[in-house]
N, C-alpha and C positions, 0 to 999 in steps of 0.2 A: 491551564500551566501548561508550555510548551517541552519536550522530554529535548534536552541539548544530547546530540550526539559526538561521540568524539571520533574523528579517525582513526582508522585501526594503527597502529605499533608497527613501523616496518620491520621484518624477521633482522633477528640478532646472526652473530655470526656463528653462536652455542650453537641455532638452532641445523647449524649443518655438520657440526663438530663438535656430537654433544660431551664426549669424553676428555673432551680437552678442551685450552681458548685458544690453541694455533693450529695451523695445517696442519696436517701428516704430514711430516718433512721424510721420513722414510719412502713412501710415495719419490721425491724427486731421488731420493739415495738410489732409488732398485733403477728406475728409470735411467741414470748418468748413468748409473755402473752394465747396465745392459747396451745402451748405443754404445759405450765403448768398447763392450768384449765384442760385438759384431763388426764394429771400423777393425778394430785387429785381426778380427777372424777371415775379415775382406781382404788386407795386407795380406798375412797369411798364404790365402788363398792365392791371389795375386803373385808374391813371391811363386810356387811353386806350377802354377801352368802359364805357358806363353800362348795361347788363343784359346777362343772358349766359343764350338759351335752350337749355337741355340737351333732348334729343331723347327721344318716349318710349322704354320698356324696351318690345320684343316680343317675344313666341314664338313659334312658330307662327301667327301672324297673330291674337294677341292681345296687344292692349294690359297689361302689368304692372305698372308705372309708368307714371305720366302725367308729361307735359311738365312741367319746372317754369324758372320763374324763378330766376337767383340775381342779385341786386343786390348792390355789394360798398359799406360803406355810405361814411360820408364820411371817414372819420378812416380808413381803411384805404390808401388810394396812399400816403402818405405814408411813417406807419408802416411798413408792411411797406419801402419803400426807407430810411427810417432803420435798422430792425434789422436788414433783411438787408446794409447795407455797415458795420454795428457787429461783427458777426459775419465779414465777409470779413477787414477789418481785423485782427482778434481774430487770424486766420489767419494772417496774416505778420505777425503777432508771432510765434506759435509756434518754435520751436527750429527749426532746420534739422539734419541730420546732419552733422554736420562728417566731409568726406574724409577719408580716411588711416588 
């Protein structure tokens, strides 16, 4: 008599998230909050400065890349602040994990 081998069952979603049946939504919430806060900070920084000078890259005493001037465009500060605040507000509206 021959033994019939069954194919292994595909991994369950619960194998990756053993304590809940849904992926961790708190990670998405904190990710969007961090991205929104970062974009808001970039907007505030571009409001405060008019030009940033990046120092040249040097390797063993030789200049690899020259110094660069970075000037934010006129629209950047307020657009970054508005976009970042919208992303922060979106992250606050994401559903929290219910206790219990």
